[in-house]
TORKOL-4160 file (C-alpha; in steps of 0.2 Angstrom, whole numbers, padded with zeros to 4 digits, m for minus):
401
<pt num="1" X="m0058" Y="m0481" Z="0020"/>
<pt num="2" X="m0051" Y="m0493" Z="0004"/>
<pt num="3" X="m0039" Y="m0485" Z="m0007"/>
<pt num="4" X="m0048" Y="m0487" Z="m0022"/>
<pt num="5" X="m0061" Y="m0474" Z="m0014"/>
<pt num="6" X="m0050" Y="m0461" Z="m0011"/>
<pt num="7" X="m0046" Y="m0445" Z="m0023"/>
<pt num="8" X="m0028" Y="m0441" Z="m0024"/>
<pt num="9" X="m0025" Y="m0422" Z="m0023"/>
<pt num="10" X="m0014" Y="m0426" Z="m0039"/>
<pt num="11" X="m0010" Y="m0441" Z="m0048"/>
<pt num="12" X="0007" Y="m0442" Z="m0057"/>
<pt num="13" X="0007" Y="m0461" Z="m0057"/>
<pt num="14" X="m0008" Y="m0464" Z="m0071"/>
<pt num="15" X="0000" Y="m0449" Z="m0082"/>
<pt num="16" X="0014" Y="m0457" Z="m0083"/>
<pt num="17" X="0011" Y="m0477" Z="m0086"/>
<pt num="18" X="0000" Y="m0471" Z="m0101"/>
<pt num="19" X="0017" Y="m0462" Z="m0107"/>
<pt num="20" X="0031" Y="m0475" Z="m0102"/>
<pt num="21" X="0033" Y="m0479" Z="m0119"/>
<pt num="22" X="0039" Y="m0464" Z="m0125"/>
<pt num="23" X="0047" Y="m0457" Z="m0112"/>
<pt num="24" X="0056" Y="m0476" Z="m0112"/>
<pt num="25" X="0062" Y="m0469" Z="m0131"/>
<pt num="26" X="0069" Y="m0453" Z="m0124"/>
<pt num="27" X="0079" Y="m0463" Z="m0109"/>
<pt num="28" X="0085" Y="m0473" Z="m0124"/>
<pt num="29" X="0091" Y="m0460" Z="m0136"/>
<pt num="30" X="0097" Y="m0452" Z="m0123"/>
<pt num="31" X="0109" Y="m0465" Z="m0116"/>
<pt num="32" X="0114" Y="m0471" Z="m0135"/>
<pt num="33" X="0120" Y="m0454" Z="m0138"/>
<pt num="34" X="0128" Y="m0450" Z="m0124"/>
<pt num="35" X="0122" Y="m0434" Z="m0125"/>
<pt num="36" X="0116" Y="m0430" Z="m0108"/>
<pt num="37" X="0117" Y="m0410" Z="m0108"/>
<pt num="38" X="0112" Y="m0398" Z="m0120"/>
<pt num="39" X="0112" Y="m0400" Z="m0138"/>
<pt num="40" X="0096" Y="m0407" Z="m0151"/>
<pt num="41" X="0086" Y="m0412" Z="m0137"/>
<pt num="42" X="0085" Y="m0397" Z="m0129"/>
<pt num="43" X="0087" Y="m0384" Z="m0143"/>
<pt num="44" X="0072" Y="m0395" Z="m0149"/>
<pt num="45" X="0061" Y="m0394" Z="m0134"/>
<pt num="46" X="0066" Y="m0374" Z="m0133"/>
<pt num="47" X="0061" Y="m0372" Z="m0151"/>
<pt num="48" X="0044" Y="m0380" Z="m0147"/>
<pt num="49" X="0039" Y="m0372" Z="m0133"/>
<pt num="50" X="0042" Y="m0354" Z="m0139"/>
<pt num="51" X="0030" Y="m0358" Z="m0153"/>
<pt num="52" X="0020" Y="m0364" Z="m0141"/>
<pt num="53" X="0019" Y="m0347" Z="m0130"/>
<pt num="54" X="0019" Y="m0336" Z="m0144"/>
<pt num="55" X="0035" Y="m0330" Z="m0138"/>
<pt num="56" X="0052" Y="m0330" Z="m0149"/>
<pt num="57" X="0063" Y="m0336" Z="m0138"/>
<pt num="58" X="0065" Y="m0349" Z="m0126"/>
<pt num="59" X="0080" Y="m0355" Z="m0114"/>
<pt num="60" X="0079" Y="m0370" Z="m0105"/>
<pt num="61" X="0084" Y="m0371" Z="m0088"/>
<pt num="62" X="0086" Y="m0381" Z="m0072"/>
<pt num="63" X="0070" Y="m0373" Z="m0064"/>
<pt num="64" X="0059" Y="m0360" Z="m0061"/>
<pt num="65" X="0068" Y="m0351" Z="m0050"/>
<pt num="66" X="0083" Y="m0348" Z="m0059"/>
<pt num="67" X="0072" Y="m0344" Z="m0075"/>
<pt num="68" X="0064" Y="m0329" Z="m0066"/>
<pt num="69" X="0082" Y="m0326" Z="m0058"/>
<pt num="70" X="0090" Y="m0328" Z="m0076"/>
<pt num="71" X="0076" Y="m0317" Z="m0085"/>
<pt num="72" X="0078" Y="m0303" Z="m0070"/>
<pt num="73" X="0097" Y="m0300" Z="m0073"/>
<pt num="74" X="0095" Y="m0301" Z="m0092"/>
<pt num="75" X="0082" Y="m0288" Z="m0093"/>
<pt num="76" X="0094" Y="m0277" Z="m0084"/>
<pt num="77" X="0087" Y="m0279" Z="m0066"/>
<pt num="78" X="0103" Y="m0273" Z="m0055"/>
<pt num="79" X="0108" Y="m0277" Z="m0038"/>
<pt num="80" X="0099" Y="m0263" Z="m0024"/>
<pt num="81" X="0085" Y="m0262" Z="m0036"/>
<pt num="82" X="0066" Y="m0263" Z="m0030"/>
<pt num="83" X="0057" Y="m0276" Z="m0037"/>
<pt num="84" X="0038" Y="m0278" Z="m0035"/>
<pt num="85" X="0027" Y="m0293" Z="m0034"/>
<pt num="86" X="0014" Y="m0302" Z="m0024"/>
<pt num="87" X="0012" Y="m0307" Z="m0008"/>
<pt num="88" X="0002" Y="m0322" Z="m0013"/>
<pt num="89" X="0015" Y="m0332" Z="m0021"/>
<pt num="90" X="0028" Y="m0346" Z="m0019"/>
<pt num="91" X="0042" Y="m0341" Z="m0010"/>
<pt num="92" X="0053" Y="m0345" Z="m0026"/>
<pt num="93" X="0047" Y="m0327" Z="m0035"/>
<pt num="94" X="0054" Y="m0317" Z="m0021"/>
<pt num="95" X="0070" Y="m0328" Z="m0019"/>
<pt num="96" X="0073" Y="m0327" Z="m0038"/>
<pt num="97" X="0072" Y="m0306" Z="m0035"/>
<pt num="98" X="0086" Y="m0308" Z="m0020"/>
<pt num="99" X="0096" Y="m0318" Z="m0028"/>
<pt num="100" X="0096" Y="m0306" Z="m0042"/>
<pt num="101" X="0103" Y="m0292" Z="m0030"/>
<pt num="102" X="0087" Y="m0283" Z="m0028"/>
<pt num="103" X="0074" Y="m0281" Z="m0015"/>
<pt num="104" X="0055" Y="m0288" Z="m0015"/>
<pt num="105" X="0042" Y="m0277" Z="m0010"/>
<pt num="106" X="0024" Y="m0281" Z="m0011"/>
<pt num="107" X="0008" Y="m0277" Z="m0021"/>
<pt num="108" X="m0008" Y="m0281" Z="m0017"/>
<pt num="109" X="m0020" Y="m0294" Z="m0022"/>
<pt num="110" X="m0036" Y="m0292" Z="m0031"/>
<pt num="111" X="m0048" Y="m0302" Z="m0018"/>
<pt num="112" X="m0059" Y="m0311" Z="m0032"/>
<pt num="113" X="m0047" Y="m0316" Z="m0045"/>
<pt num="114" X="m0029" Y="m0318" Z="m0033"/>
<pt num="115" X="m0017" Y="m0310" Z="m0045"/>
<pt num="116" X="m0012" Y="m0293" Z="m0043"/>
<pt num="117" X="m0023" Y="m0278" Z="m0042"/>
<pt num="118" X="m0016" Y="m0265" Z="m0053"/>
<pt num="119" X="m0025" Y="m0251" Z="m0044"/>
<pt num="120" X="m0014" Y="m0255" Z="m0028"/>
<pt num="121" X="0001" Y="m0255" Z="m0041"/>
<pt num="122" X="m0003" Y="m0239" Z="m0047"/>
<pt num="123" X="m0007" Y="m0232" Z="m0029"/>
<pt num="124" X="0011" Y="m0239" Z="m0026"/>
<pt num="125" X="0019" Y="m0229" Z="m0038"/>
<pt num="126" X="0010" Y="m0214" Z="m0035"/>
<pt num="127" X="0013" Y="m0212" Z="m0015"/>
<pt num="128" X="0031" Y="m0221" Z="m0011"/>
<pt num="129" X="0038" Y="m0217" Z="m0025"/>
<pt num="130" X="0046" Y="m0198" Z="m0034"/>
<pt num="131" X="0054" Y="m0200" Z="m0050"/>
<pt num="132" X="0072" Y="m0195" Z="m0051"/>
<pt num="133" X="0071" Y="m0182" Z="m0064"/>
<pt num="134" X="0093" Y="m0184" Z="m0069"/>
<pt num="135" X="0089" Y="m0201" Z="m0072"/>
<pt num="136" X="0071" Y="m0204" Z="m0074"/>
<pt num="137" X="0068" Y="m0218" Z="m0063"/>
<pt num="138" X="0054" Y="m0218" Z="m0049"/>
<pt num="139" X="0065" Y="m0219" Z="m0033"/>
<pt num="140" X="0056" Y="m0228" Z="m0017"/>
<pt num="141" X="0056" Y="m0213" Z="m0005"/>
<pt num="142" X="0059" Y="m0220" Z="0010"/>
<pt num="143" X="0073" Y="m0233" Z="0007"/>
<pt num="144" X="0079" Y="m0223" Z="m0009"/>
<pt num="145" X="0082" Y="m0235" Z="m0017"/>
<pt num="146" X="0076" Y="m0236" Z="m0039"/>
<pt num="147" X="0058" Y="m0246" Z="m0043"/>
<pt num="148" X="0064" Y="m0255" Z="m0059"/>
<pt num="149" X="0051" Y="m0271" Z="m0061"/>
<pt num="150" X="0036" Y="m0279" Z="m0058"/>
<pt num="151" X="0031" Y="m0297" Z="m0058"/>
<pt num="152" X="0013" Y="m0300" Z="m0060"/>
<pt num="153" X="0010" Y="m0318" Z="m0054"/>
<pt num="154" X="0000" Y="m0329" Z="m0066"/>
<pt num="155" X="m0006" Y="m0341" Z="m0050"/>
<pt num="156" X="m0017" Y="m0353" Z="m0050"/>
<pt num="157" X="m0017" Y="m0356" Z="m0068"/>
<pt num="158" X="m0023" Y="m0339" Z="m0073"/>
<pt num="159" X="m0018" Y="m0324" Z="m0081"/>
<pt num="160" X="m0013" Y="m0306" Z="m0072"/>
<pt num="161" X="m0023" Y="m0291" Z="m0078"/>
<pt num="162" X="m0009" Y="m0285" Z="m0091"/>
<pt num="163" X="m0016" Y="m0272" Z="m0102"/>
<pt num="164" X="m0015" Y="m0262" Z="m0085"/>
<pt num="165" X="m0002" Y="m0267" Z="m0077"/>
<pt num="166" X="0010" Y="m0265" Z="m0092"/>
<pt num="167" X="0003" Y="m0248" Z="m0094"/>
<pt num="168" X="0008" Y="m0243" Z="m0077"/>
<pt num="169" X="0025" Y="m0249" Z="m0078"/>
<pt num="170" X="0026" Y="m0241" Z="m0097"/>
<pt num="171" X="0021" Y="m0225" Z="m0086"/>
<pt num="172" X="0035" Y="m0228" Z="m0074"/>
<pt num="173" X="0048" Y="m0234" Z="m0085"/>
<pt num="174" X="0047" Y="m0251" Z="m0076"/>
<pt num="175" X="0050" Y="m0272" Z="m0084"/>
<pt num="176" X="0038" Y="m0280" Z="m0084"/>
<pt num="177" X="0043" Y="m0299" Z="m0081"/>
<pt num="178" X="0029" Y="m0313" Z="m0080"/>
<pt num="179" X="0030" Y="m0327" Z="m0067"/>
<pt num="180" X="0021" Y="m0340" Z="m0075"/>
<pt num="181" X="0027" Y="m0357" Z="m0065"/>
<pt num="182" X="0007" Y="m0361" Z="m0064"/>
<pt num="183" X="0002" Y="m0355" Z="m0080"/>
<pt num="184" X="0008" Y="m0366" Z="m0096"/>
<pt num="185" X="m0003" Y="m0361" Z="m0110"/>
<pt num="186" X="m0016" Y="m0349" Z="m0099"/>
<pt num="187" X="m0022" Y="m0335" Z="m0110"/>
<pt num="188" X="m0028" Y="m0316" Z="m0109"/>
<pt num="189" X="m0036" Y="m0305" Z="m0118"/>
<pt num="190" X="m0028" Y="m0290" Z="m0120"/>
<pt num="191" X="m0042" Y="m0276" Z="m0122"/>
<pt num="192" X="m0029" Y="m0265" Z="m0129"/>
<pt num="193" X="m0024" Y="m0275" Z="m0144"/>
<pt num="194" X="m0040" Y="m0282" Z="m0147"/>
<pt num="195" X="m0034" Y="m0301" Z="m0147"/>
<pt num="196" X="m0031" Y="m0316" Z="m0136"/>
<pt num="197" X="m0011" Y="m0317" Z="m0128"/>
<pt num="198" X="m0002" Y="m0333" Z="m0121"/>
<pt num="199" X="0006" Y="m0332" Z="m0104"/>
<pt num="200" X="0026" Y="m0329" Z="m0107"/>
<pt num="201" X="0022" Y="m0318" Z="m0122"/>
<pt num="202" X="0017" Y="m0300" Z="m0115"/>
<pt num="203" X="0031" Y="m0296" Z="m0103"/>
<pt num="204" X="0049" Y="m0293" Z="m0107"/>
<pt num="205" X="0052" Y="m0312" Z="m0100"/>
<pt num="206" X="0043" Y="m0326" Z="m0092"/>
<pt num="207" X="0049" Y="m0338" Z="m0081"/>
<pt num="208" X="0041" Y="m0357" Z="m0081"/>
<pt num="209" X="0043" Y="m0370" Z="m0068"/>
<pt num="210" X="0043" Y="m0389" Z="m0073"/>
<pt num="211" X="0040" Y="m0396" Z="m0057"/>
<pt num="212" X="0032" Y="m0412" Z="m0058"/>
<pt num="213" X="0016" Y="m0407" Z="m0051"/>
<pt num="214" X="0016" Y="m0395" Z="m0064"/>
<pt num="215" X="0002" Y="m0393" Z="m0079"/>
<pt num="216" X="0017" Y="m0397" Z="m0091"/>
<pt num="217" X="0029" Y="m0404" Z="m0079"/>
<pt num="218" X="0046" Y="m0416" Z="m0080"/>
<pt num="219" X="0051" Y="m0430" Z="m0071"/>
<pt num="220" X="0063" Y="m0421" Z="m0061"/>
<pt num="221" X="0068" Y="m0401" Z="m0059"/>
<pt num="222" X="0067" Y="m0389" Z="m0074"/>
<pt num="223" X="0062" Y="m0373" Z="m0080"/>
<pt num="224" X="0063" Y="m0360" Z="m0093"/>
<pt num="225" X="0062" Y="m0342" Z="m0097"/>
<pt num="226" X="0053" Y="m0336" Z="m0115"/>
<pt num="227" X="0056" Y="m0318" Z="m0121"/>
<pt num="228" X="0055" Y="m0308" Z="m0139"/>
<pt num="229" X="0070" Y="m0301" Z="m0137"/>
<pt num="230" X="0085" Y="m0309" Z="m0143"/>
<pt num="231" X="0099" Y="m0298" Z="m0130"/>
<pt num="232" X="0090" Y="m0306" Z="m0116"/>
<pt num="233" X="0090" Y="m0324" Z="m0123"/>
<pt num="234" X="0105" Y="m0322" Z="m0125"/>
<pt num="235" X="0111" Y="m0316" Z="m0107"/>
<pt num="236" X="0102" Y="m0330" Z="m0102"/>
<pt num="237" X="0112" Y="m0344" Z="m0112"/>
<pt num="238" X="0126" Y="m0336" Z="m0105"/>
<pt num="239" X="0122" Y="m0334" Z="m0087"/>
<pt num="240" X="0113" Y="m0353" Z="m0087"/>
<pt num="241" X="0130" Y="m0361" Z="m0092"/>
<pt num="242" X="0143" Y="m0351" Z="m0082"/>
<pt num="243" X="0145" Y="m0336" Z="m0089"/>
<pt num="244" X="0151" Y="m0344" Z="m0108"/>
<pt num="245" X="0149" Y="m0336" Z="m0123"/>
<pt num="246" X="0159" Y="m0351" Z="m0130"/>
<pt num="247" X="0167" Y="m0364" Z="m0122"/>
<pt num="248" X="0179" Y="m0358" Z="m0109"/>
<pt num="249" X="0178" Y="m0340" Z="m0114"/>
<pt num="250" X="0167" Y="m0333" Z="m0099"/>
<pt num="251" X="0163" Y="m0315" Z="m0104"/>
<pt num="252" X="0151" Y="m0313" Z="m0088"/>
<pt num="253" X="0151" Y="m0323" Z="m0068"/>
<pt num="254" X="0135" Y="m0336" Z="m0072"/>
<pt num="255" X="0129" Y="m0352" Z="m0065"/>
<pt num="256" X="0127" Y="m0370" Z="m0067"/>
<pt num="257" X="0108" Y="m0367" Z="m0072"/>
<pt num="258" X="0107" Y="m0380" Z="m0088"/>
<pt num="259" X="0092" Y="m0390" Z="m0093"/>
<pt num="260" X="0098" Y="m0407" Z="m0095"/>
<pt num="261" X="0094" Y="m0419" Z="m0111"/>
<pt num="262" X="0083" Y="m0430" Z="m0102"/>
<pt num="263" X="0073" Y="m0420" Z="m0094"/>
<pt num="264" X="0072" Y="m0409" Z="m0110"/>
<pt num="265" X="0064" Y="m0423" Z="m0122"/>
<pt num="266" X="0054" Y="m0428" Z="m0107"/>
<pt num="267" X="0048" Y="m0411" Z="m0110"/>
<pt num="268" X="0045" Y="m0412" Z="m0128"/>
<pt num="269" X="0036" Y="m0429" Z="m0125"/>
<pt num="270" X="0024" Y="m0420" Z="m0113"/>
<pt num="271" X="0022" Y="m0405" Z="m0122"/>
<pt num="272" X="0012" Y="m0411" Z="m0137"/>
<pt num="273" X="0000" Y="m0415" Z="m0125"/>
<pt num="274" X="m0004" Y="m0402" Z="m0115"/>
<pt num="275" X="m0017" Y="m0392" Z="m0126"/>
<pt num="276" X="m0028" Y="m0410" Z="m0121"/>
<pt num="277" X="m0024" Y="m0410" Z="m0104"/>
<pt num="278" X="m0028" Y="m0390" Z="m0101"/>
<pt num="279" X="m0045" Y="m0393" Z="m0107"/>
<pt num="280" X="m0045" Y="m0409" Z="m0097"/>
<pt num="281" X="m0042" Y="m0397" Z="m0085"/>
<pt num="282" X="m0056" Y="m0384" Z="m0089"/>
<pt num="283" X="m0070" Y="m0397" Z="m0089"/>
<pt num="284" X="m0065" Y="m0405" Z="m0073"/>
<pt num="285" X="m0066" Y="m0385" Z="m0065"/>
<pt num="286" X="m0084" Y="m0384" Z="m0075"/>
<pt num="287" X="m0089" Y="m0400" Z="m0069"/>
<pt num="288" X="m0085" Y="m0395" Z="m0049"/>
<pt num="289" X="m0093" Y="m0377" Z="m0054"/>
<pt num="290" X="m0108" Y="m0387" Z="m0056"/>
<pt num="291" X="m0107" Y="m0397" Z="m0042"/>
<pt num="292" X="m0103" Y="m0385" Z="m0028"/>
<pt num="293" X="m0114" Y="m0373" Z="m0036"/>
<pt num="294" X="m0127" Y="m0375" Z="m0020"/>
<pt num="295" X="m0114" Y="m0373" Z="m0010"/>
<pt num="296" X="m0108" Y="m0355" Z="m0011"/>
<pt num="297" X="m0114" Y="m0352" Z="0005"/>
<pt num="298" X="m0102" Y="m0362" Z="0013"/>
<pt num="299" X="m0090" Y="m0358" Z="m0001"/>
<pt num="300" X="m0084" Y="m0346" Z="m0014"/>
<pt num="301" X="m0079" Y="m0354" Z="m0029"/>
<pt num="302" X="m0064" Y="m0348" Z="m0043"/>
<pt num="303" X="m0069" Y="m0333" Z="m0050"/>
<pt num="304" X="m0062" Y="m0333" Z="m0069"/>
<pt num="305" X="m0064" Y="m0315" Z="m0079"/>
<pt num="306" X="m0069" Y="m0313" Z="m0096"/>
<pt num="307" X="m0053" Y="m0309" Z="m0100"/>
<pt num="308" X="m0044" Y="m0325" Z="m0096"/>
<pt num="309" X="m0044" Y="m0342" Z="m0098"/>
<pt num="310" X="m0037" Y="m0351" Z="m0084"/>
<pt num="311" X="m0027" Y="m0368" Z="m0087"/>
<pt num="312" X="m0034" Y="m0373" Z="m0068"/>
<pt num="313" X="m0018" Y="m0378" Z="m0063"/>
<pt num="314" X="m0028" Y="m0376" Z="m0045"/>
<pt num="315" X="m0044" Y="m0377" Z="m0040"/>
<pt num="316" X="m0044" Y="m0366" Z="m0028"/>
<pt num="317" X="m0059" Y="m0362" Z="m0016"/>
<pt num="318" X="m0061" Y="m0352" Z="0000"/>
<pt num="319" X="m0070" Y="m0354" Z="0015"/>
<pt num="320" X="m0070" Y="m0348" Z="0032"/>
<pt num="321" X="m0070" Y="m0362" Z="0037"/>
<pt num="322" X="m0054" Y="m0368" Z="0031"/>
<pt num="323" X="m0046" Y="m0379" Z="0044"/>
<pt num="324" X="m0062" Y="m0390" Z="0046"/>
<pt num="325" X="m0067" Y="m0393" Z="0030"/>
<pt num="326" X="m0049" Y="m0397" Z="0026"/>
<pt num="327" X="m0050" Y="m0409" Z="0040"/>
<pt num="328" X="m0067" Y="m0416" Z="0035"/>
<pt num="329" X="m0063" Y="m0420" Z="0019"/>
<pt num="330" X="m0046" Y="m0427" Z="0024"/>
<pt num="331" X="m0055" Y="m0440" Z="0034"/>
<pt num="332" X="m0068" Y="m0444" Z="0020"/>
<pt num="333" X="m0052" Y="m0449" Z="0008"/>
<pt num="334" X="m0052" Y="m0431" Z="m0002"/>
<pt num="335" X="m0033" Y="m0424" Z="m0003"/>
<pt num="336" X="m0030" Y="m0407" Z="m0002"/>
<pt num="337" X="m0018" Y="m0393" Z="m0002"/>
<pt num="338" X="m0015" Y="m0376" Z="0004"/>
<pt num="339" X="m0008" Y="m0364" Z="m0011"/>
<pt num="340" X="m0002" Y="m0354" Z="0002"/>
<pt num="341" X="m0004" Y="m0352" Z="0020"/>
<pt num="342" X="0006" Y="m0338" Z="0024"/>
<pt num="343" X="0010" Y="m0324" Z="0015"/>
<pt num="344" X="0028" Y="m0321" Z="0010"/>
<pt num="345" X="0030" Y="m0305" Z="0017"/>
<pt num="346" X="0025" Y="m0314" Z="0033"/>
<pt num="347" X="0038" Y="m0328" Z="0031"/>
<pt num="348" X="0053" Y="m0331" Z="0042"/>
<pt num="349" X="0064" Y="m0330" Z="0029"/>
<pt num="350" X="0060" Y="m0311" Z="0026"/>
<pt num="351" X="0057" Y="m0305" Z="0044"/>
<pt num="352" X="0073" Y="m0293" Z="0046"/>
<pt num="353" X="0064" Y="m0282" Z="0032"/>
<pt num="354" X="0048" Y="m0275" Z="0044"/>
<pt num="355" X="0034" Y="m0281" Z="0038"/>
<pt num="356" X="0021" Y="m0283" Z="0048"/>
<pt num="357" X="0001" Y="m0292" Z="0049"/>
<pt num="358" X="m0010" Y="m0280" Z="0041"/>
<pt num="359" X="0002" Y="m0273" Z="0029"/>
<pt num="360" X="m0008" Y="m0283" Z="0014"/>
<pt num="361" X="m0023" Y="m0287" Z="0021"/>
<pt num="362" X="m0031" Y="m0295" Z="0006"/>
<pt num="363" X="m0016" Y="m0309" Z="0004"/>
<pt num="364" X="m0019" Y="m0312" Z="0022"/>
<pt num="365" X="m0037" Y="m0315" Z="0023"/>
<pt num="366" X="m0036" Y="m0325" Z="0005"/>
<pt num="367" X="m0022" Y="m0335" Z="0016"/>
<pt num="368" X="m0033" Y="m0340" Z="0031"/>
<pt num="369" X="m0045" Y="m0346" Z="0020"/>
<pt num="370" X="m0040" Y="m0354" Z="0003"/>
<pt num="371" X="m0043" Y="m0371" Z="m0001"/>
<pt num="372" X="m0037" Y="m0384" Z="m0015"/>
<pt num="373" X="m0045" Y="m0396" Z="m0021"/>
<pt num="374" X="m0041" Y="m0410" Z="m0032"/>
<pt num="375" X="m0036" Y="m0406" Z="m0050"/>
<pt num="376" X="m0028" Y="m0415" Z="m0063"/>
<pt num="377" X="m0028" Y="m0422" Z="m0082"/>
<pt num="378" X="m0038" Y="m0435" Z="m0081"/>
<pt num="379" X="m0048" Y="m0432" Z="m0065"/>
<pt num="380" X="m0061" Y="m0443" Z="m0064"/>
<pt num="381" X="m0082" Y="m0438" Z="m0064"/>
<pt num="382" X="m0085" Y="m0449" Z="m0051"/>
<pt num="383" X="m0069" Y="m0444" Z="m0041"/>
<pt num="384" X="m0077" Y="m0424" Z="m0041"/>
<pt num="385" X="m0094" Y="m0430" Z="m0035"/>
<pt num="386" X="m0084" Y="m0438" Z="m0020"/>
<pt num="387" X="m0078" Y="m0421" Z="m0017"/>
<pt num="388" X="m0094" Y="m0412" Z="m0018"/>
<pt num="389" X="m0101" Y="m0424" Z="m0008"/>
<pt num="390" X="m0088" Y="m0423" Z="0004"/>
<pt num="391" X="m0090" Y="m0404" Z="0005"/>
<pt num="392" X="m0110" Y="m0406" Z="0006"/>
<pt num="393" X="m0107" Y="m0417" Z="0022"/>
<pt num="394" X="m0098" Y="m0404" Z="0028"/>
<pt num="395" X="m0109" Y="m0390" Z="0024"/>
<pt num="396" X="m0124" Y="m0403" Z="0033"/>
<pt num="397" X="m0113" Y="m0404" Z="0047"/>
<pt num="398" X="m0111" Y="m0385" Z="0049"/>
<pt num="399" X="m0130" Y="m0378" Z="0046"/>
<pt num="400" X="m0135" Y="m0393" Z="0060"/>
<pt num="401" X="m0121" Y="m0385" Z="0071"/>
């Protein structure tokens, strides 16, 4: 098949060619000033991204994983604590928990949104935990460890149902740390506050990844954490820089997790376009919805609740014939992805924890059926039409078979 007729899963080349003059000017400024670490470029991006997220503070770090790890530690999660999250996520979510010294545990997802099911969270706290009246903490009955935090993952660009999660967390005195690594600019309508809220502005803190393929991506590794708590922000700044309160004065033991100036400068350039890029993704999602509407017997399209404004980091469909459809699309020159084929609780890295098949059935079933179609800013209608045609071809083959 000619290369021109192929539809890539993501196209980062075209975007960066368009921005090349602006990105080159950032590189020249960094080289000419030798301001490679910290300084005005990092501070400027932190200020702009905090404003974009409707948060008071932003702390730039070198990855989304570090952003989540530092946020947990700075918010007060202690070694030995239990932190709850979802099993359908990238392993970085649980790595951050473990590396903060805590123990991950899971709450199953909603089958339609793939985000944390608040009712399952409520059930977990009511059936698996008991109140320690001396400390006021909820203690896991079997593990005898305090459950102190919950991480809702705003997966595929769509926010979790934050009103319900925040209400449950407040009742049981848990901190809420948002994993917003796929949700730059996503919004949630709070029925409690009767207003739209930005991802990254609702919990005690939030983590963002700027991995190149994200809606806002660096030209390398980068991340950031947002918060409205000045104390949490101050501690995160110390954690990213070897625990320094000022140069060579180390009040705590920290890490080398800084955001370099070059990536901060690149991100500042791209941030100016993020709103437009997100709207392009939303429009592409609407086009997919229309083109694939007749395929609903073969695939299930993404569900967006009334309280969500997704930024469609990924356009994820669902089918019982996922592997066959993916192979058919590959043969037709259409790039796809699976996010994620193995739920975290079944990964080999966590085999010693004792989780097993069937523990989180909604996430497990989804992992066997989900398929990510091409989605990126600049995706063309003709490319989407080719994707839809390939899906229709598959549906025709299935019906004949």
